ROSE-4610 file (N, C-alpha, C; in Angstrom, 1 decimal, always signed):
// ROSE-4610
residu = [M/M/M/S/S/S/L/L/L/H/H/H/R/R/R/L/L/L/I/I/I/G/G/G/L/L/L/G/G/G/C/C/C/L/L/L/M/M/M/L/L/L/A/A/A/A/A/A/C/C/C/D/D/D/D/D/D/K/K/K/P/P/P/D/D/D/I/I/I/R/R/R/P/P/P/M/M/M/R/R/R/P/P/P/A/A/A/Q/Q/Q/H/H/H/V/V/V/L/L/L/A/A/A/I/I/I/D/D/D/D/D/D/S/S/S/G/G/G/S/S/S/F/F/F/G/G/G/I/I/I/R/R/R/T/T/T/N/N/N/A/A/A/M/M/M/L/L/L/R/R/R/E/E/E/R/R/R/V/V/V/A/A/A/R/R/R/K/K/K/M/M/M/R/R/R/A/A/A/E/E/E/M/M/M/L/L/L/A/A/A/S/S/S/D/D/D/M/M/M/Q/Q/Q/L/L/L/G/G/G/D/D/D/K/K/K/V/V/V/K/K/K/L/L/L/Y/Y/Y/F/F/F/I/I/I/G/G/G/R/R/R/R/R/R/R/R/R/T/T/T/E/E/E/L/L/L/V/V/V/L/L/L/P/P/P/Q/Q/Q/I/I/I/M/M/M/L/L/L/L/L/L/D/D/D/R/R/R/Q/Q/Q/H/H/H/R/R/R/P/P/P/L/L/L/A/A/A/V/V/V/A/A/A/N/N/N/E/E/E/V/V/V/Y/Y/Y/R/R/R/R/R/R/I/I/I/M/M/M/A/A/A/M/M/M/G/G/G/D/D/D/H/H/H/P/P/P/E/E/E/Q/Q/Q/A/A/A/Q/Q/Q/N/N/N/E/E/E/S/S/S/N/N/N/I/I/I/L/L/L/F/F/F/L/L/L/L/L/L/S/S/S/N/N/N/G/G/G/G/G/G/F/F/F/D/D/D/C/C/C/G/G/G/P/P/P/D/D/D/G/G/G/R/R/R/G/G/G/A/A/A/L/L/L/I/I/I/A/A/A/A/A/A/T/T/T/D/D/D/L/L/L/L/L/L/V/V/V/E/E/E/E/E/E/P/P/P/E/E/E/F/F/F/S/S/S/D/D/D/W/W/W/R/R/R/S/S/S/L/L/L/V/V/V/S/S/S/G/G/G/K/K/K/A/A/A/Q/Q/Q/L/L/L/P/P/P/A/A/A/P/P/P/L/L/L/G/G/G/T/T/T/P/P/P/L/L/L/K/K/K/G/G/G/C/C/C/R/R/R/A/A/A/R/R/R/I/I/I/F/F/F/G/G/G/A/A/A/G/G/G/L/L/L/T/T/T/G/G/G/E/E/E/G/G/G/Q/Q/Q/R/R/R/Q/Q/Q/L/L/L/T/T/T/S/S/S/Q/Q/Q/E/E/E/I/I/I/A/A/A/T/T/T/L/L/L/S/S/S/S/S/S/A/A/A/V/V/V/R/R/R/S/S/S/W/W/W/L/L/L/L/L/L/A/A/A/A/A/A/G/G/G/A/A/A/S/S/S/D/D/D/V/V/V/S/S/S/I/I/I/S/S/S/S/S/S/G/G/G/F/F/F]
num = [1/1/1/2/2/2/3/3/3/4/4/4/5/5/5/6/6/6/7/7/7/8/8/8/9/9/9/10/10/10/11/11/11/12/12/12/13/13/13/14/14/14/15/15/15/16/16/16/17/17/17/18/18/18/19/19/19/20/20/20/21/21/21/22/22/22/23/23/23/24/24/24/25/25/25/26/26/26/27/27/27/28/28/28/29/29/29/30/30/30/31/31/31/32/32/32/33/33/33/34/34/34/35/35/35/36/36/36/37/37/37/38/38/38/39/39/39/40/40/40/41/41/41/42/42/42/43/43/43/44/44/44/45/45/45/46/46/46/47/47/47/48/48/48/49/49/49/50/50/50/51/51/51/52/52/52/53/53/53/54/54/54/55/55/55/56/56/56/57/57/57/58/58/58/59/59/59/60/60/60/61/61/61/62/62/62/63/63/63/64/64/64/65/65/65/66/66/66/67/67/67/68/68/68/69/69/69/70/70/70/71/71/71/72/72/72/73/73/73/74/74/74/75/75/75/76/76/76/77/77/77/78/78/78/79/79/79/80/80/80/81/81/81/82/82/82/83/83/83/84/84/84/85/85/85/86/86/86/87/87/87/88/88/88/89/89/89/90/90/90/91/91/91/92/92/92/93/93/93/94/94/94/95/95/95/96/96/96/97/97/97/98/98/98/99/99/99/100/100/100/101/101/101/102/102/102/103/103/103/104/104/104/105/105/105/106/106/106/107/107/107/108/108/108/109/109/109/110/110/110/111/111/111/112/112/112/113/113/113/114/114/114/115/115/115/116/116/116/117/117/117/118/118/118/119/119/119/120/120/120/121/121/121/122/122/122/123/123/123/124/124/124/125/125/125/126/126/126/127/127/127/128/128/128/129/129/129/130/130/130/131/131/131/132/132/132/133/133/133/134/134/134/135/135/135/136/136/136/137/137/137/138/138/138/139/139/139/140/140/140/141/141/141/142/142/142/143/143/143/144/144/144/145/145/145/146/146/146/147/147/147/148/148/148/149/149/149/150/150/150/151/151/151/152/152/152/153/153/153/154/154/154/155/155/155/156/156/156/157/157/157/158/158/158/159/159/159/160/160/160/161/161/161/162/162/162/163/163/163/164/164/164/165/165/165/166/166/166/167/167/167/168/168/168/169/169/169/170/170/170/171/171/171/172/172/172/173/173/173/174/174/174/175/175/175/176/176/176/177/177/177/178/178/178/179/179/179/180/180/180/181/181/181/182/182/182/183/183/183/184/184/184/185/185/185/186/186/186/187/187/187/188/188/188/189/189/189/190/190/190/191/191/191/192/192/192/193/193/193/194/194/194/195/195/195/196/196/196/197/197/197/198/198/198/199/199/199/200/200/200/201/201/201/202/202/202/203/203/203/204/204/204/205/205/205/206/206/206/207/207/207/208/208/208/209/209/209/210/210/210/211/211/211/212/212/212/213/213/213/214/214/214/215/215/215/216/216/216/217/217/217/218/218/218/219/219/219/220/220/220/221/221/221/222/222/222/223/223/223/224/224/224/225/225/225/226/226/226/227/227/227/228/228/228]
x = [+34.6/+33.8/+34.7/+34.3/+35.2/+35.2/+36.2/+36.2/+35.1/+34.7/+33.6/+32.2/+32.0/+30.8/+30.8/+32.0/+32.1/+31.7/+32.3/+32.0/+30.5/+29.9/+28.5/+27.6/+28.0/+27.2/+27.4/+28.6/+28.7/+27.9/+27.8/+27.0/+25.5/+25.0/+23.6/+23.4/+24.3/+24.2/+24.1/+25.0/+25.0/+23.7/+23.1/+21.9/+20.7/+20.8/+19.7/+19.8/+21.0/+21.1/+21.0/+20.9/+20.8/+19.4/+19.5/+18.2/+17.8/+18.4/+18.0/+16.5/+15.8/+14.4/+14.2/+13.1/+12.8/+12.3/+13.2/+12.8/+12.3/+11.1/+10.5/+10.3/+10.4/+10.2/+8.8/+8.6/+7.2/+6.5/+5.2/+4.4/+4.6/+4.9/+5.1/+3.9/+4.2/+3.2/+3.1/+2.1/+1.9/+2.1/+2.8/+2.9/+2.3/+1.2/+0.5/+0.7/+1.2/+1.5/+0.5/-0.2/-1.2/-0.9/-0.8/-0.5/-1.7/-2.2/-3.3/-2.9/-3.6/-3.2/-4.3/-5.1/-6.1/-5.6/-6.3/-5.9/-6.0/-6.9/-7.0/-5.8/-5.1/-3.9/-2.7/-2.7/-1.7/-0.3/-0.1/+1.3/+2.0/+1.3/+2.0/+2.5/+1.9/+2.3/+3.1/+3.1/+3.8/+5.1/+6.2/+7.5/+7.9/+7.6/+7.9/+7.1/+5.8/+4.9/+5.4/+5.7/+6.1/+7.4/+8.3/+9.6/+9.3/+8.4/+8.0/+7.4/+6.5/+5.8/+6.7/+7.6/+8.6/+9.5/+10.0/+10.9/+10.1/+8.9/+8.1/+7.8/+7.5/+7.2/+8.4/+9.6/+10.8/+11.1/+11.0/+11.3/+10.4/+9.1/+8.1/+8.4/+8.8/+9.1/+10.3/+11.3/+12.5/+12.3/+11.3/+11.0/+10.1/+9.5/+8.6/+9.4/+8.7/+9.3/+9.2/+9.9/+9.9/+10.9/+10.5/+11.4/+11.4/+12.4/+12.5/+11.3/+10.7/+9.5/+8.2/+8.3/+7.2/+6.9/+5.7/+5.4/+5.1/+5.5/+5.1/+4.2/+3.0/+2.0/+1.8/+2.2/+2.1/+0.9/+0.0/-1.2/-1.1/-1.7/-1.9/-3.4/-4.0/-5.4/-6.0/-6.9/-7.6/-9.0/-9.3/-10.6/-10.7/-11.9/-12.1/-11.7/-10.5/-10.0/-9.1/-8.6/-7.8/-6.7/-6.0/-4.8/-5.1/-6.3/-6.6/-6.6/-6.9/-6.9/-5.6/-4.8/-3.5/-2.4/-2.0/-1.0/+0.4/+1.3/+2.7/+3.2/+3.7/+4.1/+5.6/+6.2/+7.6/+7.8/+8.5/+8.8/+10.2/+10.2/+11.5/+12.2/+13.4/+14.2/+15.7/+16.6/+18.0/+18.5/+17.9/+18.3/+17.6/+16.5/+15.6/+15.3/+16.3/+16.2/+15.4/+15.0/+14.2/+14.7/+16.0/+16.5/+16.4/+16.6/+16.5/+15.1/+14.2/+12.7/+12.2/+12.7/+12.3/+12.8/+14.0/+14.5/+13.8/+13.3/+12.6/+11.2/+10.6/+9.3/+9.5/+10.6/+10.9/+11.0/+11.7/+11.9/+10.6/+9.7/+8.5/+7.5/+7.6/+6.8/+7.3/+8.6/+9.2/+8.9/+8.8/+8.6/+7.1/+6.3/+4.9/+4.9/+6.0/+6.1/+6.3/+6.7/+7.0/+5.7/+4.6/+3.3/+2.2/+2.3/+1.3/-0.1/-0.2/-1.5/-2.3/-1.6/-2.3/-3.0/-3.0/-3.7/-5.1/-5.7/-7.1/-8.0/-9.3/-10.3/-11.1/-10.7/-11.4/-10.4/-10.8/-10.0/-10.9/-10.9/-11.8/-11.0/-10.8/-10.1/-10.7/-12.0/-12.7/-12.8/-12.9/-13.0/-11.7/-10.6/-9.3/-9.2/-9.5/-9.4/-10.3/-11.4/-12.4/-12.1/-11.3/-11.1/-9.7/-8.8/-7.4/-6.8/-7.6/-7.1/-5.9/-6.0/-4.8/-4.7/-3.5/-3.2/-2.0/-2.3/-1.2/-0.6/-1.1/-0.5/-1.0/-1.0/-1.6/-0.8/+0.4/+1.2/+1.2/+0.4/+0.2/+1.4/+2.4/+3.5/+3.2/+2.2/+1.9/+1.2/+1.3/+0.7/+0.2/-0.8/-1.2/-0.6/+0.1/+0.7/+0.2/-0.5/-1.1/-0.8/-0.6/-0.4/-1.6/-2.5/-3.7/-4.4/-5.1/-5.8/-7.1/-7.5/-8.7/-10.0/-10.0/-11.2/-11.9/-12.8/-13.4/-14.3/-14.1/-15.0/-15.4/-16.6/-17.1/-18.6/-19.0/-20.4/-21.4/-20.9/-21.8/-21.7/-20.7/-20.5/-19.7/-20.4/-19.8/-19.6/-20.2/-20.1/-19.2/-17.9/-17.0/-17.2/-17.9/-18.1/-19.1/-20.0/-21.0/-20.2/-19.2/-18.4/-17.6/-16.9/-16.0/-16.8/-18.1/-18.9/-19.6/-19.5/-20.1/-21.6/-22.1/-23.5/-23.7/-22.7/-22.8/-21.7/-22.0/-21.0/-20.6/-19.5/-19.0/-19.9/-20.1/-20.8/-20.0/-20.7/-20.0/-19.3/-18.1/-17.3/-18.0/-17.8/-18.4/-17.4/-17.6/-16.7/-15.5/-14.4/-13.2/-12.0/-12.0/-10.9/-9.5/-9.4/-8.1/-7.8/-8.3/-8.1/-6.7/-6.3/-4.9/-3.9/-4.3/-3.4/-3.2/-2.0/-1.7/-1.9/-2.5/-2.8/-2.1/-1.3/-0.6/-1.0/-1.7/-2.1/-1.5/-0.9/-0.3/-0.9/-1.0/-1.5/-3.0/-3.6/-5.1/-5.5/-6.4/-6.9/-6.0/-4.8/-3.9/-4.2/-4.9/-5.3/-4.2/-4.2/-3.2/-3.5/-2.6/-2.8/-4.0/-4.8/-6.0/-7.2/-7.0/-8.1/-8.6/-9.8/-10.4/-9.5/-9.1/-8.3/-9.2/-9.0/-9.8/-9.4/-10.3/-10.0/-9.5/-8.9/-8.4/-9.5/-10.7/-11.8/-12.3/-12.3/-12.8/-11.8/-10.5/-9.6/-9.7/-10.0/-10.2/-11.5/-12.6/-13.8/-13.6/-12.9/-12.6/-11.7/-10.7/-9.8/-10.5/-11.4/-12.2/-13.1/-13.7/-14.6/-13.9/-12.7/-11.9/-11.3/-10.9/-10.3/-11.4/-12.6/-13.7/-13.9/-13.9/-14.1/-13.0/-11.7/-10.6/-10.7/-11.0/-11.2/-12.3/-13.4/-14.5/-14.2/-13.2/-12.8/-11.8/-11.4/-10.5/-9.1/-8.8/-7.4/-7.1/-5.9/-5.6/-5.1/-4.5/-3.9/-4.0/-4.5/-4.7/-4.0/-3.3/-2.7/-2.9/-3.5/-3.8/-3.2/-2.5/-1.8/-1.9/-1.9/-1.9/-0.4/+0.5/+1.9/+2.6/+3.9/+4.8/+6.1]
y = [-115.2/-114.5/-113.9/-114.1/-113.6/-112.1/-111.5/-110.1/-109.6/-110.3/-109.9/-109.8/-110.8/-110.9/-109.7/-109.4/-108.3/-106.9/-106.8/-105.6/-105.5/-106.6/-106.6/-106.3/-106.9/-106.6/-105.1/-104.5/-103.1/-102.2/-102.6/-101.8/-101.8/-103.0/-103.2/-102.3/-102.4/-101.6/-100.1/-99.6/-98.2/-97.8/-98.7/-98.4/-98.3/-99.2/-99.2/-98.0/-97.4/-96.3/-95.0/-95.0/-93.8/-93.1/-91.9/-91.3/-90.2/-90.2/-89.2/-89.4/-88.3/-88.5/-89.0/-89.7/-90.2/-89.1/-88.5/-87.4/-87.8/-87.5/-87.8/-86.5/-86.5/-85.3/-84.8/-83.5/-83.0/-83.2/-83.2/-83.4/-82.1/-82.3/-81.2/-80.2/-78.9/-77.9/-77.1/-76.4/-75.6/-74.1/-73.4/-71.9/-71.3/-70.6/-70.1/-68.6/-68.2/-66.8/-66.3/-65.2/-64.7/-63.3/-63.0/-61.6/-61.1/-59.9/-59.3/-58.8/-59.4/-59.0/-58.1/-57.5/-56.6/-55.2/-54.6/-53.2/-52.2/-52.5/-51.5/-51.5/-52.7/-52.7/-52.2/-52.5/-51.8/-52.3/-53.6/-54.1/-54.2/-54.4/-54.6/-53.3/-52.2/-50.9/-50.0/-50.4/-49.6/-50.3/-49.8/-50.5/-50.5/-49.3/-49.2/-50.2/-50.3/-51.2/-52.6/-52.9/-54.3/-54.7/-53.8/-54.0/-54.2/-53.4/-53.5/-54.9/-55.3/-56.5/-57.7/-57.7/-58.8/-58.9/-57.8/-57.8/-58.3/-57.9/-58.3/-59.8/-60.3/-61.7/-62.5/-62.1/-62.8/-62.8/-61.7/-61.5/-62.4/-62.4/-63.2/-64.7/-65.1/-66.5/-66.9/-66.1/-66.5/-66.4/-65.6/-65.6/-66.7/-67.4/-68.5/-69.8/-70.7/-72.0/-73.0/-72.6/-73.5/-74.6/-75.8/-76.9/-77.7/-78.6/-79.4/-80.3/-80.4/-81.2/-80.4/-79.1/-78.2/-77.8/-77.3/-76.8/-75.3/-74.5/-73.1/-73.1/-72.5/-72.3/-70.9/-70.4/-69.0/-68.8/-67.9/-67.6/-66.1/-65.9/-64.5/-64.3/-63.5/-63.3/-62.4/-63.0/-62.2/-62.8/-62.9/-63.5/-64.9/-65.5/-66.9/-67.6/-68.2/-68.9/-70.1/-70.8/-72.0/-71.7/-70.6/-70.3/-70.2/-69.9/-69.9/-71.2/-72.3/-73.6/-74.4/-73.8/-74.4/-73.4/-73.3/-72.4/-72.8/-71.9/-72.3/-72.9/-74.1/-74.9/-75.1/-74.8/-75.1/-75.9/-77.0/-77.9/-77.7/-77.5/-77.3/-78.7/-78.8/-80.0/-79.6/-80.5/-80.2/-79.3/-79.4/-78.5/-77.2/-77.1/-75.9/-75.6/-75.0/-74.6/-73.3/-72.9/-71.8/-70.5/-70.2/-69.0/-69.0/-70.1/-70.2/-70.1/-70.7/-70.6/-69.2/-68.5/-67.1/-66.2/-66.4/-65.6/-65.8/-67.1/-67.4/-66.7/-66.6/-65.9/-64.4/-63.9/-62.5/-62.2/-63.1/-62.9/-63.0/-63.9/-64.1/-62.8/-62.3/-61.1/-59.9/-59.7/-58.6/-58.8/-60.0/-60.3/-59.9/-59.6/-59.2/-57.8/-57.0/-55.8/-55.9/-57.1/-57.3/-57.4/-57.6/-57.7/-57.0/-55.6/-54.8/-55.0/-55.4/-55.6/-56.8/-57.7/-58.8/-58.6/-57.3/-57.0/-57.4/-57.9/-58.3/-57.2/-57.3/-56.2/-56.6/-57.7/-58.0/-58.9/-59.1/-59.9/-60.8/-62.1/-63.0/-63.6/-62.8/-63.2/-64.3/-64.1/-65.1/-66.5/-66.4/-67.7/-68.5/-67.7/-68.4/-69.0/-68.2/-68.6/-69.8/-69.8/-70.9/-72.2/-72.1/-73.2/-73.5/-73.0/-73.2/-74.5/-75.3/-76.6/-76.5/-75.5/-75.3/-76.4/-76.7/-77.6/-77.1/-76.4/-75.7/-76.7/-77.9/-78.9/-78.8/-79.9/-79.9/-79.1/-78.7/-77.9/-76.5/-76.1/-74.7/-74.0/-74.8/-74.1/-73.4/-73.9/-73.3/-71.9/-71.1/-69.8/-69.3/-68.4/-67.6/-66.2/-65.8/-64.5/-63.9/-62.8/-62.1/-60.7/-60.2/-58.8/-58.4/-57.6/-57.3/-56.0/-55.3/-54.1/-54.5/-55.8/-56.4/-55.9/-55.2/-54.8/-56.0/-56.6/-57.9/-57.7/-58.5/-58.5/-60.0/-60.3/-61.6/-61.6/-62.7/-62.7/-62.6/-63.2/-63.2/-61.8/-61.1/-59.8/-58.9/-58.1/-57.3/-55.8/-55.3/-53.9/-53.7/-53.6/-53.4/-52.0/-51.1/-49.8/-49.9/-50.8/-51.1/-51.7/-52.5/-53.2/-52.2/-51.3/-50.3/-49.3/-49.1/-48.1/-48.8/-50.1/-50.8/-51.1/-50.9/-51.2/-52.6/-53.4/-54.8/-55.6/-56.9/-57.8/-58.9/-59.5/-60.5/-61.8/-62.6/-63.8/-64.8/-65.5/-66.5/-67.5/-67.9/-69.0/-70.3/-71.1/-72.5/-73.4/-73.8/-74.6/-73.8/-74.5/-73.9/-74.2/-73.6/-74.0/-73.5/-72.6/-72.1/-72.7/-73.8/-74.4/-74.5/-73.9/-74.0/-73.1/-72.3/-71.4/-70.1/-69.6/-68.2/-67.4/-66.2/-65.3/-64.0/-63.6/-62.3/-61.6/-60.5/-59.7/-58.3/-57.9/-56.6/-55.8/-54.5/-53.7/-53.4/-53.7/-53.5/-52.0/-51.9/-50.5/-49.7/-50.2/-49.4/-49.5/-48.6/-48.7/-48.0/-48.3/-47.8/-46.4/-45.9/-44.6/-44.5/-43.5/-43.3/-44.0/-44.8/-45.5/-44.6/-44.9/-44.3/-44.6/-43.6/-43.7/-43.9/-44.9/-45.2/-44.3/-43.9/-43.2/-44.2/-43.7/-44.6/-45.3/-44.7/-45.4/-46.5/-46.2/-47.3/-48.5/-48.2/-49.3/-50.1/-49.4/-50.1/-51.0/-50.5/-51.2/-52.4/-52.2/-53.3/-54.4/-54.0/-54.9/-55.7/-55.1/-55.8/-56.8/-56.5/-57.5/-58.7/-58.4/-59.6/-60.4/-59.7/-60.5/-61.4/-60.9/-61.8/-62.9/-62.7/-63.8/-64.8/-64.4/-65.3/-66.2/-65.6/-66.3/-67.3/-66.9/-67.8/-69.0/-68.7/-69.8/-70.7/-70.5/-71.4/-70.9/-69.7/-69.2/-69.1/-69.5/-69.5/-68.2/-67.4/-66.1/-65.2/-64.0/-63.1/-61.8/-61.3/-60.0/-59.3/-58.1/-57.3/-55.9/-55.5/-54.2/-53.5/-52.2/-51.4/-51.3/-51.4/-51.1/-52.4/-52.2/-53.3/-53.2]
z = [+50.1/+49.0/+48.0/+46.7/+45.7/+45.6/+45.0/+44.8/+44.0/+42.9/+42.1/+42.9/+43.8/+44.6/+45.6/+46.1/+47.1/+46.4/+45.2/+44.4/+44.1/+43.7/+43.4/+44.6/+45.8/+47.0/+47.4/+47.2/+47.5/+46.7/+45.4/+44.5/+44.9/+45.3/+45.7/+47.0/+47.9/+49.1/+48.9/+47.9/+47.6/+46.9/+46.1/+45.4/+46.4/+47.4/+48.4/+49.3/+49.5/+50.4/+49.7/+48.3/+47.6/+47.8/+48.5/+48.9/+47.9/+46.7/+45.7/+45.3/+45.1/+44.8/+43.3/+43.1/+41.8/+40.9/+40.1/+39.3/+37.9/+37.6/+36.3/+35.6/+34.2/+33.5/+33.6/+33.6/+33.6/+32.3/+32.4/+31.2/+30.3/+29.0/+28.1/+28.1/+28.0/+28.1/+26.7/+26.5/+25.3/+25.8/+25.0/+25.2/+23.9/+24.1/+23.0/+22.8/+21.7/+21.3/+20.3/+20.6/+19.6/+19.3/+18.0/+17.5/+16.7/+17.1/+16.5/+15.1/+14.1/+12.7/+12.1/+12.9/+12.4/+12.0/+11.1/+10.8/+11.9/+12.8/+14.0/+14.8/+15.0/+15.8/+15.0/+13.7/+12.8/+12.9/+13.3/+13.5/+12.2/+11.1/+9.8/+9.2/+9.6/+9.0/+10.0/+11.3/+12.3/+12.7/+12.2/+12.5/+13.9/+14.6/+16.0/+16.9/+16.6/+17.3/+17.1/+15.8/+15.5/+16.3/+16.4/+17.1/+18.6/+19.1/+20.6/+20.9/+20.0/+20.1/+20.0/+19.0/+18.8/+20.0/+20.6/+21.7/+23.0/+23.1/+24.3/+24.3/+23.1/+23.0/+23.3/+22.8/+23.0/+24.5/+25.1/+26.6/+27.4/+27.1/+27.8/+27.7/+26.5/+26.3/+27.1/+27.1/+27.8/+29.4/+29.8/+31.2/+31.6/+30.7/+31.0/+31.3/+31.9/+32.3/+31.1/+30.0/+28.8/+29.0/+28.6/+28.8/+27.5/+27.3/+26.1/+26.1/+24.9/+24.8/+24.7/+25.2/+25.1/+23.7/+23.4/+22.1/+22.2/+21.2/+21.1/+19.9/+20.1/+19.0/+18.7/+17.5/+17.1/+16.2/+16.7/+15.9/+15.5/+14.3/+13.9/+13.8/+14.7/+14.9/+13.8/+13.0/+12.0/+11.7/+10.5/+10.1/+10.5/+10.6/+10.8/+9.5/+9.6/+8.4/+8.8/+7.9/+8.2/+9.1/+8.9/+9.7/+11.2/+11.6/+13.0/+13.7/+12.9/+13.5/+13.1/+12.3/+11.9/+12.3/+13.5/+14.0/+13.5/+13.6/+13.3/+14.6/+14.6/+15.8/+15.8/+16.9/+17.1/+18.3/+18.2/+19.2/+19.8/+21.2/+21.8/+22.0/+21.4/+21.6/+21.6/+21.5/+21.7/+20.6/+19.4/+18.3/+18.3/+19.1/+19.1/+20.6/+21.2/+22.6/+22.8/+24.0/+24.2/+23.5/+23.6/+23.0/+21.5/+20.9/+19.4/+19.0/+19.7/+19.4/+19.6/+20.7/+21.0/+19.9/+19.4/+18.3/+17.0/+16.8/+15.6/+15.6/+16.8/+16.9/+16.7/+17.2/+16.9/+15.5/+14.7/+13.3/+12.5/+12.9/+12.2/+12.4/+13.6/+13.9/+13.1/+13.1/+12.3/+10.8/+10.3/+8.9/+8.5/+9.5/+9.1/+8.4/+8.6/+7.9/+6.4/+5.9/+4.5/+3.7/+4.3/+3.6/+4.3/+4.2/+4.9/+4.3/+3.1/+2.4/+3.0/+3.8/+4.4/+5.7/+6.1/+7.4/+7.3/+8.4/+8.4/+8.7/+8.3/+8.7/+9.9/+10.6/+11.8/+12.7/+13.9/+14.8/+15.7/+15.3/+16.0/+17.2/+18.2/+19.4/+20.2/+20.4/+21.2/+20.5/+19.2/+18.4/+18.6/+18.5/+18.8/+20.2/+21.2/+22.5/+22.9/+22.2/+22.4/+21.7/+20.6/+19.7/+19.4/+20.2/+19.9/+20.4/+21.2/+21.6/+22.5/+23.5/+24.4/+25.4/+25.7/+26.8/+27.6/+28.6/+29.4/+30.4/+30.5/+31.4/+32.8/+33.6/+34.9/+35.9/+35.6/+36.5/+36.2/+35.2/+34.9/+34.3/+33.7/+33.1/+31.9/+31.1/+29.9/+30.0/+29.0/+29.1/+27.7/+27.8/+26.7/+26.7/+25.7/+25.6/+24.4/+24.5/+23.3/+23.3/+22.0/+21.7/+20.9/+21.5/+20.8/+21.4/+20.6/+21.1/+21.8/+21.7/+22.3/+21.7/+20.6/+20.0/+19.3/+20.0/+19.6/+18.4/+17.4/+16.2/+16.0/+16.5/+16.4/+15.9/+15.2/+14.8/+15.9/+17.1/+18.3/+19.0/+18.7/+19.3/+18.4/+17.6/+16.5/+16.9/+17.9/+18.2/+19.5/+19.2/+20.4/+21.1/+20.4/+21.0/+22.1/+22.0/+23.1/+24.3/+24.0/+25.0/+25.8/+25.1/+25.8/+26.6/+26.2/+26.9/+28.1/+28.2/+29.3/+29.1/+27.9/+27.6/+27.2/+27.0/+26.6/+27.2/+27.2/+27.9/+26.8/+27.0/+26.2/+26.4/+25.3/+25.5/+26.5/+27.3/+28.2/+27.4/+27.9/+27.2/+27.3/+26.3/+26.3/+27.0/+28.2/+28.9/+29.4/+29.6/+30.2/+29.2/+28.0/+27.1/+27.5/+28.5/+28.9/+30.3/+30.7/+32.0/+32.4/+33.5/+34.0/+33.3/+32.3/+31.6/+32.3/+32.3/+32.6/+31.4/+31.6/+30.4/+30.6/+29.6/+29.6/+28.3/+28.5/+27.3/+27.3/+26.2/+26.1/+24.9/+25.0/+24.0/+24.0/+25.1/+25.3/+25.0/+24.0/+23.7/+22.9/+22.5/+21.7/+20.2/+19.6/+18.2/+17.4/+16.1/+15.2/+14.7/+13.9/+13.3/+12.4/+12.6/+11.8/+12.4/+13.5/+14.2/+15.3/+15.8/+16.9/+18.1/+18.9/+20.1/+21.3/+22.1/+23.3/+24.4/+25.3/+26.5/+27.5/+28.6/+29.7/+30.3/+30.4/+31.0/+30.1/+28.8/+27.9/+27.9/+28.0/+28.1/+29.3/+30.5/+31.7/+31.6/+31.0/+30.9/+30.0/+28.9/+28.0/+28.6/+29.3/+30.0/+31.1/+31.8/+32.8/+32.2/+31.1/+30.4/+29.9/+29.3/+28.8/+30.0/+31.0/+32.2/+32.8/+32.9/+33.4/+32.5/+31.2/+30.2/+30.4/+30.5/+30.5/+31.8/+32.9/+34.2/+34.1/+33.5/+33.3/+32.4/+31.5/+30.5/+31.1/+32.4/+33.1/+33.3/+32.9/+33.1/+34.6/+35.0/+36.4/+36.9/+36.0/+36.4/+35.2/+35.3/+34.1/+34.4/+33.4/+33.5/+32.1/+32.2/+31.0/+31.1/+30.1/+30.2/+28.8/+28.8/+27.6/+27.0/+27.9/+27.5/+27.1/+26.7/+26.4/+27.2]
């Protein structure tokens, strides 16, 4: 038997004995970031809050299981308008790795302070969550991370005061638009300077109502906090 045939046979035997698992790349996931742009939250006018939100978003992104091929969708929650359905999208690739994308999100949040006059007079949170077209992937790697006071302003539900007092409920979600998504919400009940300050009981009632809505919308795991 020739030397070339012996080498070829040895290679075949090594390949047959190779017990390494067949590793295939995971399906790309979406990581959705939502920033409350309403005047009640006050992120455009409160430099300290803006810095806390930007740092928290960057930290949450870096702690997430972001991989090359994933998408980051950045929303600024305000009135029902084109920007709600056309988010700023960043694709993770070899030129835009998680740290670079997280730093870019930090920069864009901090830049909100350059235009305080663009603050919105309402926050259509449920509209975004119902129509964002989220795809967190079958393995649940994707997540919704939001910084918002959760004061819901919707045509279907316009009186958030009734919600925080427990006299009203949020409308049921249509289907499960957040199926498989992990949800992390920060800033619940924290209103800006000059706004009505919620009591701890009102914040708890508000958080409970939104948590129930998120779970009904298909979220796999929900965490809501007032702090950052």
